[in-house]
C-alpha positions as CSV (number, residue, x, y, z in Angstrom):
1,M,0.0,0.0,0.0
2,P,1.4,3.5,-0.9
3,T,2.5,5.7,2.0
4,V,2.0,9.5,2.0
5,R,3.6,12.1,4.4
6,P,2.6,15.7,5.1
7,E,5.9,16.7,3.7
8,D,4.6,15.5,0.2
9,Y,2.0,18.2,0.4
10,G,4.1,21.1,1.6
11,A,4.7,20.6,5.4
12,V,8.0,22.3,6.4
13,P,9.5,22.0,9.9
14,G,8.7,24.9,12.1
15,K,5.9,26.3,10.0
16,D,2.1,25.8,10.2
17,A,1.2,22.5,8.5
18,T,-2.7,22.9,8.5
19,A,-2.8,23.4,4.7
20,A,-0.5,20.4,4.0
21,F,-2.6,18.0,6.2
22,R,-5.8,19.1,4.5
23,K,-4.3,18.5,1.1
24,L,-3.1,15.1,2.4
25,F,-6.5,14.0,3.6
26,A,-8.2,15.3,0.5
27,D,-5.7,13.1,-1.6
28,V,-6.5,10.1,0.6
29,D,-10.3,10.7,-0.2
30,E,-9.5,11.0,-3.9
31,R,-7.7,7.6,-3.8
32,L,-10.5,5.6,-2.2
33,V,-11.6,2.5,-4.2
34,R,-14.7,0.3,-4.2
35,D,-14.8,-2.4,-1.6
36,A,-14.8,-5.8,-3.4
37,G,-16.9,-7.2,-0.6
38,G,-19.7,-4.8,-1.1
39,G,-19.1,-2.4,1.7
40,V,-18.2,1.3,1.7
41,P,-15.1,2.6,-0.2
42,V,-11.8,1.7,1.3
43,A,-8.5,3.6,1.6
44,T,-5.5,2.7,-0.5
45,T,-2.9,4.8,1.3
46,D,-1.2,4.8,4.7
47,I,-0.2,8.1,6.4
48,L,3.3,8.3,7.9
49,L,4.2,11.0,10.4
50,T,7.9,11.4,11.0
51,G,8.3,14.6,12.9
52,V,6.6,17.3,14.9
53,Y,3.8,19.2,13.1
54,T,2.1,22.4,14.2
55,V,-1.4,23.1,12.9
56,S,-4.0,25.7,13.8
57,G,-7.2,24.3,12.4
58,S,-9.0,21.1,11.7
59,I,-7.0,18.8,9.5
60,M,-9.7,16.1,9.0
61,R,-12.8,17.9,7.9
62,P,-16.3,16.9,7.0
63,V,-16.8,15.1,3.7
64,A,-19.9,13.5,2.3
65,G,-20.2,9.7,2.2
66,R,-18.6,6.9,4.2
67,A,-15.1,5.5,4.0
68,Q,-13.2,2.6,5.7
69,G,-9.7,1.5,6.6
70,L,-7.5,4.5,7.2
71,T,-4.1,3.9,9.0
72,V,-1.9,6.6,10.4
73,R,1.5,5.6,11.7
74,G,4.2,7.5,13.5
75,I,7.7,6.6,14.5
76,G,7.2,6.8,18.3
77,K,5.5,8.9,20.9
78,R,6.7,12.6,20.9
79,A,9.0,11.8,18.0
80,S,5.9,12.0,15.9
81,E,3.5,14.6,17.3
82,I,0.8,16.9,16.0
83,V,0.6,20.2,18.0
84,M,-2.9,21.9,17.8
85,T,-2.6,25.7,18.5
86,G,-6.3,26.7,17.4
87,P,-9.7,26.3,19.1
88,E,-11.2,23.8,16.5
89,P,-11.3,20.0,16.8
90,L,-8.2,18.6,15.3
91,L,-10.2,15.9,13.6
92,V,-13.9,16.1,12.5
93,N,-15.6,12.8,11.6
94,K,-19.2,13.5,10.6
95,D,-20.7,10.1,9.8
96,R,-17.8,9.2,7.5
97,W,-14.6,7.3,8.6
98,M,-14.8,3.7,10.1
99,G,-11.9,1.2,10.7
100,V,-9.4,4.0,11.5
101,R,-6.1,3.1,13.2
102,W,-3.4,5.3,14.8
103,Y,0.0,4.0,15.9
104,D,2.8,5.6,17.8
105,V,1.7,9.3,17.5
106,S,1.4,12.1,20.2
107,F,-1.2,14.8,20.1
108,R,-0.6,18.0,22.0
109,S,-2.8,21.2,22.4
110,T,-1.7,24.6,23.4
111,N,-5.2,26.0,23.1
112,P,-7.7,25.2,26.0
113,K,-10.6,25.3,23.7
114,A,-9.3,22.5,21.4
115,T,-10.8,19.1,20.9
116,Y,-8.8,16.2,19.6
117,L,-11.7,14.4,17.8
118,Y,-15.3,15.4,17.4
119,A,-17.4,12.5,15.9
120,S,-21.1,12.8,15.0
121,S,-22.8,9.7,13.7
122,T,-25.9,8.2,12.3
123,G,-24.3,4.9,11.5
124,A,-20.6,5.3,10.8
125,C,-17.9,6.8,13.1
126,Q,-17.1,3.3,14.5
127,D,-14.2,1.0,14.9
128,W,-11.4,3.4,15.7
129,G,-8.3,2.3,17.5
130,W,-5.2,3.9,19.1
131,T,-2.0,2.0,19.9
132,N,1.0,3.5,21.7
133,C,-0.5,7.0,21.4
134,E,-0.3,10.0,23.8
135,W,-2.4,13.1,24.5
136,R,-0.8,16.0,26.3
137,G,-1.3,19.8,26.7
138,T,-4.4,21.7,27.6
139,W,-7.7,20.6,26.0
140,Q,-11.5,21.3,26.2
141,R,-11.9,17.6,25.7
142,G,-10.1,14.7,24.0
143,I,-12.8,12.9,22.1
144,G,-16.4,14.2,21.8
145,L,-19.0,11.7,20.6
146,D,-22.2,13.3,19.4
147,G,-25.1,12.9,16.9
148,P,-28.5,14.2,15.9
149,R,-31.9,12.8,16.8
150,A,-31.1,9.7,14.8
151,S,-27.6,9.3,16.3
152,N,-26.2,5.7,16.2
153,T,-22.9,3.9,16.7
154,N,-19.9,6.1,17.7
155,S,-18.8,2.8,19.1
156,E,-16.2,-0.1,19.0
157,M,-13.2,2.2,19.9
158,F,-10.1,0.8,21.6
159,W,-7.1,2.2,23.2
160,T,-3.9,-0.1,23.8
161,N,-0.9,1.0,25.8
162,C,-1.8,4.7,25.4
163,H,-1.0,7.5,27.7
164,V,-3.7,10.2,28.5
165,N,-1.7,13.2,29.9
166,G,-2.5,16.9,29.9
167,A,-5.6,18.7,31.3
168,Y,-9.3,18.5,30.3
169,A,-11.9,21.2,31.0
170,D,-14.6,18.6,30.2
171,A,-13.3,15.1,29.8
172,F,-11.0,13.0,27.7
173,L,-13.8,10.8,26.4
174,R,-17.3,12.5,26.4
175,V,-20.1,10.1,25.3
176,G,-23.2,12.0,24.2
177,M,-22.5,15.7,24.0
178,T,-26.0,17.0,23.2
179,P,-28.4,15.4,25.7
180,A,-31.1,17.7,24.6
181,H,-31.4,15.4,21.5
182,P,-33.4,12.2,22.2
183,Q,-30.3,10.3,20.9
184,Q,-30.3,6.6,20.7
185,D,-28.3,4.9,23.4
186,Q,-26.0,3.4,20.7
187,F,-22.8,4.9,22.2
188,L,-21.1,1.7,23.4
189,N,-18.2,-0.6,23.4
190,Y,-15.1,1.3,24.6
191,W,-12.0,-0.7,25.6
192,F,-8.9,0.4,27.4
193,T,-6.0,-2.0,27.8
194,G,-2.7,-1.4,29.6
195,C,-3.0,2.4,29.5
196,K,-1.5,5.2,31.6
197,I,-4.3,7.6,32.5
198,E,-2.2,10.2,34.4
199,Y,-3.6,13.7,33.8
200,E,-3.9,17.0,35.7
201,H,-7.7,17.4,35.9
202,G,-11.1,16.8,34.4
203,D,-13.1,13.6,33.9
204,F,-11.5,10.6,32.1
205,I,-14.8,9.3,30.8
206,R,-18.0,11.2,30.9
207,A,-20.9,9.2,29.5
208,D,-24.2,11.2,29.3
209,K,-25.5,8.3,27.1
210,G,-25.0,4.7,27.8
211,G,-21.9,2.6,27.3
212,F,-20.3,-0.8,27.5
213,I,-16.9,0.1,28.9
214,C,-14.2,-2.4,29.6
215,V,-10.8,-1.3,31.3
216,E,-8.1,-3.9,31.6
217,S,-5.0,-3.1,33.8
218,G,-3.2,0.3,33.9
219,S,-2.2,3.2,36.1
220,F,-4.9,5.8,36.8
221,I,-3.9,9.1,38.5
222,V,-5.4,12.5,38.9
223,K,-2.4,14.7,39.6
224,G,-4.0,18.2,40.1
225,R,-7.3,20.0,40.8
226,R,-9.8,21.5,38.5
227,P,-9.4,25.3,38.3
228,D,-13.1,25.9,39.4
229,G,-12.7,23.5,42.4
230,G,-14.9,20.8,41.1
231,P,-14.4,17.1,41.3
232,S,-12.3,15.2,38.8
233,R,-13.6,11.7,38.1
234,F,-12.2,8.7,36.2
235,F,-15.8,7.4,35.5
236,H,-18.6,10.0,35.4
237,F,-22.1,8.7,34.4
238,P,-24.4,11.7,35.3
239,T,-27.6,10.5,33.6
240,A,-30.0,7.7,34.6
241,G,-32.5,5.8,32.3
242,H,-30.5,3.8,29.7
243,H,-31.1,0.5,28.2
244,D,-29.8,-2.5,30.2
245,S,-27.2,-3.4,27.7
246,V,-25.5,-0.1,27.6
247,Q,-24.9,0.7,31.2
248,H,-22.0,-1.6,32.0
249,L,-18.5,-0.9,33.4
250,H,-16.0,-3.6,34.0
251,V,-12.7,-2.6,35.5
252,R,-10.0,-5.1,36.3
253,A,-6.5,-4.9,37.8
254,V,-6.2,-1.1,37.8
255,R,-4.2,0.9,40.3
256,F,-5.8,4.3,41.1
257,E,-4.1,7.2,42.8
258,L,-6.3,9.9,44.2
259,R,-4.1,12.8,45.2
260,H,-6.7,15.3,46.3
261,A,-10.1,15.3,48.2
262,T,-11.9,16.4,45.0
263,A,-10.8,13.4,43.1
264,K,-13.1,10.3,42.6
265,V,-12.9,6.9,40.9
266,I,-16.6,6.9,40.0
267,E,-19.7,8.9,40.3
268,S,-22.6,7.1,38.7
269,K,-26.3,7.1,38.1
270,W,-26.3,4.0,36.0
271,A,-28.7,1.2,37.0
272,G,-26.8,-1.5,35.2
273,H,-23.8,-3.6,36.2
274,T,-20.5,-2.1,37.6
275,V,-17.6,-4.4,38.4
276,F,-14.3,-3.6,40.0
277,D,-12.1,-6.7,40.1
278,G,-8.6,-6.8,41.6
279,C,-8.2,-2.9,41.9
280,S,-6.6,-0.8,44.4
281,D,-7.1,2.9,45.1
282,T,-5.3,3.0,48.5
283,A,-1.9,4.3,47.3
284,L,-2.4,7.6,49.1
285,G,-4.6,6.2,51.8
286,F,-2.1,7.5,54.5
287,Q,-2.7,11.2,53.4
288,Q,-4.9,13.5,55.6
289,H,-7.6,13.8,53.1
290,S,-8.1,10.1,52.5
291,P,-10.4,9.0,55.4
292,A,-13.2,11.5,54.4
293,L,-12.7,10.9,50.7
294,V,-15.8,9.7,48.9
295,A,-14.0,7.8,46.2
296,H,-16.9,5.9,44.9
297,E,-20.4,7.4,44.7
298,Y,-23.7,6.0,43.3
299,T,-27.2,7.2,42.9
300,N,-29.8,4.4,42.6
301,P,-27.4,1.8,41.3
302,G,-28.2,-1.6,39.8
303,V,-25.7,-4.4,40.5
304,V,-22.4,-3.1,42.0
305,T,-19.7,-5.7,42.7
306,Y,-16.2,-5.2,44.2
307,R,-14.0,-8.3,44.2
308,N,-10.5,-8.6,45.6
309,C,-10.2,-4.8,45.8
310,D,-8.2,-2.7,48.3
311,L,-10.3,0.4,49.0
312,V,-9.7,4.0,50.2
313,G,-12.0,6.4,52.0
314,K,-15.8,6.0,51.9
315,H,-18.4,4.6,49.4
316,A,-21.7,6.5,49.1
317,Y,-25.0,5.3,48.0
318,H,-27.9,7.7,47.5
319,L,-31.2,5.8,47.3
320,T,-33.8,8.2,46.1
321,A,-35.9,5.7,44.0
322,A,-36.8,2.1,44.3
323,N,-34.9,-0.4,42.3
324,P,-35.9,-4.0,42.9
325,R,-32.8,-5.2,41.0
326,Q,-30.4,-3.4,43.2
327,R,-27.5,-5.4,44.6
328,V,-24.2,-4.3,46.1
329,I,-21.6,-6.9,46.9
330,Y,-18.0,-6.7,48.4
331,E,-16.1,-9.9,48.1
332,A,-12.7,-10.5,49.6
333,C,-12.1,-6.8,50.0
334,T,-9.7,-4.7,52.3
335,R,-9.7,-1.0,53.3
336,R,-6.9,1.4,54.0
337,N,-9.3,3.6,56.1
338,N,-12.7,3.2,57.7
339,R,-12.6,-0.6,58.4
340,T,-16.1,-0.8,59.8
341,R,-19.4,-0.8,58.1
342,A,-20.6,2.4,59.7
343,A,-17.4,4.2,58.8
344,F,-16.9,2.9,55.3
345,L,-20.5,3.1,54.0
346,A,-22.5,6.3,53.6
347,V,-26.1,5.3,52.6
348,D,-29.0,7.8,52.5
349,G,-32.2,8.7,50.7
350,P,-35.8,7.9,51.3
351,H,-35.5,4.3,49.9
352,A,-32.4,3.5,52.1
353,P,-34.4,1.7,54.8
354,K,-36.2,-0.5,52.2
355,A,-33.2,-1.3,50.0
356,P,-31.6,-4.8,49.9
357,P,-28.7,-5.0,52.3
358,I,-25.1,-4.3,51.2
359,I,-23.4,-7.7,51.3
360,H,-19.8,-8.4,52.5
361,V,-18.4,-11.8,51.7
362,N,-15.1,-13.1,53.1
363,D,-14.2,-9.6,54.1
364,A,-10.6,-9.2,55.3
365,D,-11.7,-6.4,57.7
366,G,-14.4,-8.6,59.3
367,I,-17.3,-6.6,58.0
368,R,-20.5,-8.7,57.7
């Protein structure tokens, strides 16, 4: 497959490369060919990035029709980097590209209004993947997934051995950016494997629509505080009322580090399944803020399970509505602080007295 580079379209080190990237992506579009299997047109070129490129506007812009199979490669994180200086999204994917892969590239923003990727979909904008990539700098958000009334997909996205650095006024991954639209709950299937999520502030994932999210191993650290004093959360699910199949979170073998009293692992209104398995958030449990820290907070949850976890601070459950399917289970867990039920659990709301009990099984602190 032929390879194209921004330098082929006029990119010069030290100068703005926006026009060169736009010509490059236009040429990629021109070279699309029919898919022999009967699907949408497919790309016939790879993109290779071999240096640091500064741009001031969107380099992937809206184009009519759908396309499949674009690959962008770098030579290594920070050795290959795109620096965004303008307020626009670096990439705009409006119901077009599917099957896109990024390898060994860094993305850095010097403009706090910038977004890395804005994707709006009614059936495309799916199957994107990033491997050995990094985000740093100051962003409004990393990836914003959106759509009109008939929104659909924005799904099947994966991140492998990636590093989320920098700071986010909103979130690194924002799922459902226009809740005023009665969008379908077809924002789902996000997979993170072996990633370093170590950023200054903001939410890591904010899902206003549903999702099926799997996180496998990694280091998760919130290093600083939001400028407005608000909380930074790794998982923020602020909206209830989703279909059963798209309110699932499964987190396995992740080490969390909560350096400030305003940091949280999760704040959720989902009524589906949430599982933390083999995780620890006690690294800074010795610090003064940790005993009072509400690290995990739920409103009217469904099934919440902690297995083989080492836990910091308190867990809060706000039970303002009846949910006959509610179950909360702690199995073979330990705590750095608050090693009694009364100290560890904060349960309130008008339905708290009628809710099923929170169950502890083989608890290392002796909670029953």
